[in-house]
CHARMM-style PDB file with segment names, atoms N, HN, CA, C and O in Angstrom:
ATOM      1  N   MET     1    -117.217  27.374-138.908  1.00  0.00      PROA
ATOM      2  CA  MET     1    -116.411  26.953-140.043  1.00  0.00      PROA
ATOM      3  C   MET     1    -117.050  27.432-141.352  1.00  0.00      PROA
ATOM      4  O   MET     1    -116.359  27.787-142.307  1.00  0.00      PROA
ATOM      5  N   ARG     2    -118.375  27.433-141.367  1.00  0.00      PROA
ATOM      6  HN  ARG     2    -118.936  27.145-140.590  1.00  0.00      PROA
ATOM      7  CA  ARG     2    -119.084  27.848-142.565  1.00  0.00      PROA
ATOM      8  C   ARG     2    -118.820  29.318-142.884  1.00  0.00      PROA
ATOM      9  O   ARG     2    -118.750  29.709-144.049  1.00  0.00      PROA
ATOM     10  N   HSD     3    -118.676  30.123-141.835  1.00  0.00      PROA
ATOM     11  HN  HSD     3    -118.733  29.805-140.889  1.00  0.00      PROA
ATOM     12  CA  HSD     3    -118.448  31.555-142.029  1.00  0.00      PROA
ATOM     13  C   HSD     3    -117.064  31.821-142.618  1.00  0.00      PROA
ATOM     14  O   HSD     3    -116.894  32.727-143.434  1.00  0.00      PROA
ATOM     15  N   ILE     4    -116.089  31.038-142.206  1.00  0.00      PROA
ATOM     16  HN  ILE     4    -116.227  30.302-141.543  1.00  0.00      PROA
ATOM     17  CA  ILE     4    -114.723  31.214-142.727  1.00  0.00      PROA
ATOM     18  C   ILE     4    -114.671  30.868-144.207  1.00  0.00      PROA
ATOM     19  O   ILE     4    -114.042  31.580-144.990  1.00  0.00      PROA
ATOM     20  N   ILE     5    -115.320  29.790-144.592  1.00  0.00      PROA
ATOM     21  HN  ILE     5    -115.830  29.211-143.956  1.00  0.00      PROA
ATOM     22  CA  ILE     5    -115.344  29.386-146.009  1.00  0.00      PROA
ATOM     23  C   ILE     5    -116.076  30.440-146.834  1.00  0.00      PROA
ATOM     24  O   ILE     5    -115.654  30.772-147.942  1.00  0.00      PROA
ATOM     25  N   LYS     6    -117.157  30.955-146.298  1.00  0.00      PROA
ATOM     26  HN  LYS     6    -117.499  30.686-145.398  1.00  0.00      PROA
ATOM     27  CA  LYS     6    -117.913  31.998-146.993  1.00  0.00      PROA
ATOM     28  C   LYS     6    -117.062  33.255-147.156  1.00  0.00      PROA
ATOM     29  O   LYS     6    -117.075  33.882-148.215  1.00  0.00      PROA
ATOM     30  N   LEU     7    -116.320  33.622-146.108  1.00  0.00      PROA
ATOM     31  HN  LEU     7    -116.309  33.113-145.248  1.00  0.00      PROA
ATOM     32  CA  LEU     7    -115.451  34.792-146.170  1.00  0.00      PROA
ATOM     33  C   LEU     7    -114.349  34.609-147.209  1.00  0.00      PROA
ATOM     34  O   LEU     7    -114.051  35.531-147.969  1.00  0.00      PROA
ATOM     35  N   VAL     8    -113.752  33.438-147.243  1.00  0.00      PROA
ATOM     36  HN  VAL     8    -113.994  32.689-146.625  1.00  0.00      PROA
ATOM     37  CA  VAL     8    -112.698  33.167-148.224  1.00  0.00      PROA
ATOM     38  C   VAL     8    -113.245  33.232-149.644  1.00  0.00      PROA
ATOM     39  O   VAL     8    -112.588  33.773-150.533  1.00  0.00      PROA
ATOM     40  N   LEU     9    -114.424  32.693-149.865  1.00  0.00      PROA
ATOM     41  HN  LEU     9    -114.957  32.253-149.143  1.00  0.00      PROA
ATOM     42  CA  LEU     9    -115.029  32.745-151.198  1.00  0.00      PROA
ATOM     43  C   LEU     9    -115.358  34.172-151.615  1.00  0.00      PROA
ATOM     44  O   LEU     9    -115.154  34.546-152.770  1.00  0.00      PROA
ATOM     45  N   VAL    10    -115.864  34.965-150.686  1.00  0.00      PROA
ATOM     46  HN  VAL    10    -116.030  34.661-149.748  1.00  0.00      PROA
ATOM     47  CA  VAL    10    -116.181  36.363-150.996  1.00  0.00      PROA
ATOM     48  C   VAL    10    -114.899  37.134-151.312  1.00  0.00      PROA
ATOM     49  O   VAL    10    -114.866  37.914-152.264  1.00  0.00      PROA
ATOM     50  N   LEU    11    -113.846  36.923-150.525  1.00  0.00      PROA
ATOM     51  HN  LEU    11    -113.872  36.290-149.752  1.00  0.00      PROA
ATOM     52  CA  LEU    11    -112.577  37.603-150.793  1.00  0.00      PROA
ATOM     53  C   LEU    11    -111.969  37.167-152.121  1.00  0.00      PROA
ATOM     54  O   LEU    11    -111.396  37.989-152.835  1.00  0.00      PROA
ATOM     55  N   ALA    12    -112.086  35.894-152.460  1.00  0.00      PROA
ATOM     56  HN  ALA    12    -112.552  35.226-151.881  1.00  0.00      PROA
ATOM     57  CA  ALA    12    -111.580  35.416-153.748  1.00  0.00      PROA
ATOM     58  C   ALA    12    -112.379  36.040-154.897  1.00  0.00      PROA
ATOM     59  O   ALA    12    -111.805  36.410-155.921  1.00  0.00      PROA
ATOM     60  N   LEU    13    -113.674  36.155-154.733  1.00  0.00      PROA
ATOM     61  HN  LEU    13    -114.140  35.854-153.901  1.00  0.00      PROA
ATOM     62  CA  LEU    13    -114.511  36.772-155.765  1.00  0.00      PROA
ATOM     63  C   LEU    13    -114.163  38.246-155.933  1.00  0.00      PROA
ATOM     64  O   LEU    13    -114.050  38.729-157.060  1.00  0.00      PROA
ATOM     65  N   LEU    14    -113.992  38.967-154.825  1.00  0.00      PROA
ATOM     66  HN  LEU    14    -114.084  38.575-153.910  1.00  0.00      PROA
ATOM     67  CA  LEU    14    -113.618  40.377-154.912  1.00  0.00      PROA
ATOM     68  C   LEU    14    -112.221  40.545-155.518  1.00  0.00      PROA
ATOM     69  O   LEU    14    -111.982  41.483-156.279  1.00  0.00      PROA
ATOM     70  N   GLY    15    -111.319  39.656-155.188  1.00  0.00      PROA
ATOM     71  HN  GLY    15    -111.513  38.894-154.570  1.00  0.00      PROA
ATOM     72  CA  GLY    15    -109.985  39.713-155.783  1.00  0.00      PROA
ATOM     73  C   GLY    15    -110.022  39.462-157.276  1.00  0.00      PROA
ATOM     74  O   GLY    15    -109.308  40.119-158.033  1.00  0.00      PROA
ATOM     75  N   GLY    16    -110.850  38.516-157.712  1.00  0.00      PROA
ATOM     76  HN  GLY    16    -111.430  37.983-157.096  1.00  0.00      PROA
ATOM     77  CA  GLY    16    -110.993  38.252-159.138  1.00  0.00      PROA
ATOM     78  C   GLY    16    -111.584  39.430-159.883  1.00  0.00      PROA
ATOM     79  O   GLY    16    -111.139  39.774-160.978  1.00  0.00      PROA
ATOM     80  N   ILE    17    -112.589  40.045-159.283  1.00  0.00      PROA
ATOM     81  HN  ILE    17    -112.951  39.765-158.394  1.00  0.00      PROA
ATOM     82  CA  ILE    17    -113.201  41.228-159.903  1.00  0.00      PROA
ATOM     83  C   ILE    17    -112.179  42.369-159.975  1.00  0.00      PROA
ATOM     84  O   ILE    17    -112.092  43.066-160.986  1.00  0.00      PROA
ATOM     85  N   GLY    18    -111.417  42.551-158.911  1.00  0.00      PROA
ATOM     86  HN  GLY    18    -111.487  41.985-158.090  1.00  0.00      PROA
ATOM     87  CA  GLY    18    -110.381  43.586-158.904  1.00  0.00      PROA
ATOM     88  C   GLY    18    -109.316  43.337-159.942  1.00  0.00      PROA
ATOM     89  O   GLY    18    -108.844  44.274-160.587  1.00  0.00      PROA
ATOM     90  N   LEU    19    -108.928  42.082-160.115  1.00  0.00      PROA
ATOM     91  HN  LEU    19    -109.312  41.321-159.592  1.00  0.00      PROA
ATOM     92  CA  LEU    19    -107.919  41.739-161.120  1.00  0.00      PROA
ATOM     93  C   LEU    19    -108.419  42.023-162.531  1.00  0.00      PROA
ATOM     94  O   LEU    19    -107.680  42.562-163.356  1.00  0.00      PROA
ATOM     95  N   VAL    20    -109.649  41.670-162.809  1.00  0.00      PROA
ATOM     96  HN  VAL    20    -110.249  41.232-162.139  1.00  0.00      PROA
ATOM     97  CA  VAL    20    -110.233  41.933-164.130  1.00  0.00      PROA
ATOM     98  C   VAL    20    -110.354  43.434-164.366  1.00  0.00      PROA
ATOM     99  O   VAL    20    -110.063  43.916-165.461  1.00  0.00      PROA
ATOM    100  N   ALA    21    -110.782  44.171-163.349  1.00  0.00      PROA
ATOM    101  HN  ALA    21    -111.018  43.779-162.460  1.00  0.00      PROA
ATOM    102  CA  ALA    21    -110.914  45.629-163.487  1.00  0.00      PROA
ATOM    103  C   ALA    21    -109.555  46.268-163.725  1.00  0.00      PROA
ATOM    104  O   ALA    21    -109.440  47.180-164.544  1.00  0.00      PROA
ATOM    105  N   PHE    22    -108.519  45.804-163.023  1.00  0.00      PROA
ATOM    106  HN  PHE    22    -108.613  45.063-162.358  1.00  0.00      PROA
ATOM    107  CA  PHE    22    -107.185  46.356-163.225  1.00  0.00      PROA
ATOM    108  C   PHE    22    -106.657  46.023-164.620  1.00  0.00      PROA
ATOM    109  O   PHE    22    -105.953  46.836-165.220  1.00  0.00      PROA
ATOM    110  N   ALA    23    -106.983  44.848-165.140  1.00  0.00      PROA
ATOM    111  HN  ALA    23    -107.555  44.188-164.653  1.00  0.00      PROA
ATOM    112  CA  ALA    23    -106.533  44.462-166.478  1.00  0.00      PROA
ATOM    113  C   ALA    23    -107.139  45.386-167.539  1.00  0.00      PROA
ATOM    114  O   ALA    23    -106.494  45.676-168.547  1.00  0.00      PROA
ATOM    115  N   PHE    24    -108.355  45.840-167.321  1.00  0.00      PROA
ATOM    116  HN  PHE    24    -108.878  45.605-166.503  1.00  0.00      PROA
ATOM    117  CA  PHE    24    -108.996  46.719-168.290  1.00  0.00      PROA
ATOM    118  C   PHE    24    -108.612  48.182-168.102  1.00  0.00      PROA
ATOM    119  O   PHE    24    -108.463  48.908-169.085  1.00  0.00      PROA
ATOM    120  N   VAL    25    -108.450  48.625-166.864  1.00  0.00      PROA
ATOM    121  HN  VAL    25    -108.570  48.035-166.065  1.00  0.00      PROA
ATOM    122  CA  VAL    25    -108.248  50.041-166.578  1.00  0.00      PROA
ATOM    123  C   VAL    25    -106.773  50.383-166.401  1.00  0.00      PROA
ATOM    124  O   VAL    25    -106.301  51.397-166.917  1.00  0.00      PROA
ATOM    125  N   GLY    26    -106.054  49.550-165.681  1.00  0.00      PROA
ATOM    126  HN  GLY    26    -106.437  48.726-165.262  1.00  0.00      PROA
ATOM    127  CA  GLY    26    -104.659  49.852-165.343  1.00  0.00      PROA
ATOM    128  C   GLY    26    -103.751  49.777-166.550  1.00  0.00      PROA
ATOM    129  O   GLY    26    -103.842  48.844-167.348  1.00  0.00      PROA
ATOM    130  N   ASP    27    -102.880  50.753-166.685  1.00  0.00      PROA
ATOM    131  HN  ASP    27    -102.806  51.511-166.037  1.00  0.00      PROA
ATOM    132  CA  ASP    27    -101.921  50.771-167.790  1.00  0.00      PROA
ATOM    133  C   ASP    27    -100.548  51.075-167.207  1.00  0.00      PROA
ATOM    134  O   ASP    27    -100.280  52.205-166.799  1.00  0.00      PROA
ATOM    135  N   LEU    28     -99.689  50.081-167.168  1.00  0.00      PROA
ATOM    136  HN  LEU    28     -99.907  49.163-167.499  1.00  0.00      PROA
ATOM    137  CA  LEU    28     -98.372  50.252-166.563  1.00  0.00      PROA
ATOM    138  C   LEU    28     -97.263  50.322-167.605  1.00  0.00      PROA
ATOM    139  O   LEU    28     -96.094  50.111-167.280  1.00  0.00      PROA
ATOM    140  N   SER    29     -97.617  50.617-168.849  1.00  0.00      PROA
ATOM    141  HN  SER    29     -98.566  50.789-169.112  1.00  0.00      PROA
ATOM    142  CA  SER    29     -96.582  50.695-169.876  1.00  0.00      PROA
ATOM    143  C   SER    29     -95.748  51.958-169.667  1.00  0.00      PROA
ATOM    144  O   SER    29     -96.293  53.013-169.345  1.00  0.00      PROA
ATOM    145  N   PRO    30     -94.445  51.859-169.847  1.00  0.00      PROA
ATOM    146  CA  PRO    30     -93.582  53.024-169.601  1.00  0.00      PROA
ATOM    147  C   PRO    30     -93.709  54.064-170.705  1.00  0.00      PROA
ATOM    148  O   PRO    30     -94.058  53.751-171.843  1.00  0.00      PROA
ATOM    149  N   GLU    31     -93.420  55.301-170.343  1.00  0.00      PROA
ATOM    150  HN  GLU    31     -93.137  55.555-169.419  1.00  0.00      PROA
ATOM    151  CA  GLU    31     -93.401  56.357-171.343  1.00  0.00      PROA
ATOM    152  C   GLU    31     -92.120  56.224-172.159  1.00  0.00      PROA
ATOM    153  O   GLU    31     -91.038  56.046-171.598  1.00  0.00      PROA
ATOM    154  N   ARG    32     -92.240  56.310-173.463  1.00  0.00      PROA
ATOM    155  HN  ARG    32     -93.119  56.455-173.918  1.00  0.00      PROA
ATOM    156  CA  ARG    32     -91.075  56.148-174.327  1.00  0.00      PROA
ATOM    157  C   ARG    32     -90.493  57.502-174.688  1.00  0.00      PROA
ATOM    158  O   ARG    32     -91.197  58.398-175.154  1.00  0.00      PROA
ATOM    159  N   THR    33     -89.207  57.630-174.465  1.00  0.00      PROA
ATOM    160  HN  THR    33     -88.636  56.902-174.086  1.00  0.00      PROA
ATOM    161  CA  THR    33     -88.499  58.843-174.852  1.00  0.00      PROA
ATOM    162  C   THR    33     -87.202  58.441-175.526  1.00  0.00      PROA
ATOM    163  O   THR    33     -86.586  57.438-175.164  1.00  0.00      PROA
ATOM    164  N   GLU    34     -86.793  59.228-176.507  1.00  0.00      PROA
ATOM    165  HN  GLU    34     -87.293  60.042-176.801  1.00  0.00      PROA
ATOM    166  CA  GLU    34     -85.563  58.940-177.228  1.00  0.00      PROA
ATOM    167  C   GLU    34     -84.396  59.548-176.457  1.00  0.00      PROA
ATOM    168  O   GLU    34     -84.416  60.726-176.100  1.00  0.00      PROA
ATOM    169  N   VAL    35     -83.379  58.725-176.208  1.00  0.00      PROA
ATOM    170  HN  VAL    35     -83.362  57.768-176.498  1.00  0.00      PROA
ATOM    171  CA  VAL    35     -82.195  59.176-175.471  1.00  0.00      PROA
ATOM    172  C   VAL    35     -80.990  59.027-176.389  1.00  0.00      PROA
ATOM    173  O   VAL    35     -80.713  57.943-176.901  1.00  0.00      PROA
ATOM    174  N   ILE    36     -80.282  60.125-176.587  1.00  0.00      PROA
ATOM    175  HN  ILE    36     -80.507  61.006-176.170  1.00  0.00      PROA
ATOM    176  CA  ILE    36     -79.080  60.110-177.432  1.00  0.00      PROA
ATOM    177  C   ILE    36     -77.889  60.448-176.544  1.00  0.00      PROA
ATOM    178  O   ILE    36     -77.805  61.552-176.005  1.00  0.00      PROA
ATOM    179  N   LEU    37     -76.976  59.504-176.393  1.00  0.00      PROA
ATOM    180  HN  LEU    37     -77.044  58.608-176.831  1.00  0.00      PROA
ATOM    181  CA  LEU    37     -75.776  59.707-175.581  1.00  0.00      PROA
ATOM    182  C   LEU    37     -74.548  59.443-176.449  1.00  0.00      PROA
ATOM    183  O   LEU    37     -74.494  58.423-177.137  1.00  0.00      PROA
ATOM    184  N   PRO    38     -73.566  60.335-176.429  1.00  0.00      PROA
ATOM    185  CA  PRO    38     -72.341  60.080-177.184  1.00  0.00      PROA
ATOM    186  C   PRO    38     -71.524  58.980-176.504  1.00  0.00      PROA
ATOM    187  O   PRO    38     -71.483  58.882-175.278  1.00  0.00      PROA
ATOM    188  N   VAL    39     -70.883  58.163-177.323  1.00  0.00      PROA
ATOM    189  HN  VAL    39     -70.917  58.243-178.320  1.00  0.00      PROA
ATOM    190  CA  VAL    39     -70.062  57.072-176.798  1.00  0.00      PROA
ATOM    191  C   VAL    39     -68.605  57.451-177.002  1.00  0.00      PROA
ATOM    192  O   VAL    39     -68.183  57.770-178.113  1.00  0.00      PROA
ATOM    193  N   ASP    40     -67.843  57.411-175.918  1.00  0.00      PROA
ATOM    194  HN  ASP    40     -68.186  57.151-175.015  1.00  0.00      PROA
ATOM    195  CA  ASP    40     -66.425  57.752-175.970  1.00  0.00      PROA
ATOM    196  C   ASP    40     -65.625  56.460-175.979  1.00  0.00      PROA
ATOM    197  O   ASP    40     -65.593  55.739-174.981  1.00  0.00      PROA
ATOM    198  N   LEU    41     -64.981  56.167-177.099  1.00  0.00      PROA
ATOM    199  HN  LEU    41     -65.007  56.752-177.909  1.00  0.00      PROA
ATOM    200  CA  LEU    41     -64.142  54.980-177.221  1.00  0.00      PROA
ATOM    201  C   LEU    41     -62.693  55.409-177.010  1.00  0.00      PROA
ATOM    202  O   LEU    41     -62.104  56.040-177.887  1.00  0.00      PROA
ATOM    203  N   ASN    42     -62.116  55.077-175.867  1.00  0.00      PROA
ATOM    204  HN  ASN    42     -62.594  54.564-175.154  1.00  0.00      PROA
ATOM    205  CA  ASN    42     -60.785  55.569-175.483  1.00  0.00      PROA
ATOM    206  C   ASN    42     -59.653  54.858-176.232  1.00  0.00      PROA
ATOM    207  O   ASN    42     -58.870  54.219-175.529  1.00  0.00      PROA
ATOM    208  N   GLY    43     -59.481  54.874-177.368  1.00  0.00      PROA
ATOM    209  HN  GLY    43     -60.117  55.393-177.939  1.00  0.00      PROA
ATOM    210  CA  GLY    43     -58.383  54.221-178.053  1.00  0.00      PROA
ATOM    211  C   GLY    43     -58.520  54.397-179.560  1.00  0.00      PROA
ATOM    212  O   GLY    43     -57.619  54.062-180.329  1.00  0.00      PROA
ATOM    213  N   PHE    44     -59.597  54.895-179.936  1.00  0.00      PROA
ATOM    214  HN  PHE    44     -60.329  55.167-179.311  1.00  0.00      PROA
ATOM    215  CA  PHE    44     -59.830  55.064-181.361  1.00  0.00      PROA
ATOM    216  C   PHE    44     -60.163  56.496-181.666  1.00  0.00      PROA
ATOM    217  OT1 PHE    44     -60.395  56.843-182.825  1.00  0.00      PROA
TER     218      PHE     44
END
């Protein structure tokens, strides 16, 4: 039982470290591009 608790704690610690590293390194912001599309209003 002690080994399972130790394994869970180690995995939680590694997950926390990975989350912090991703917060600093990972950048998921989209690339911004200007899109110009003509609008066809069928009645005017």
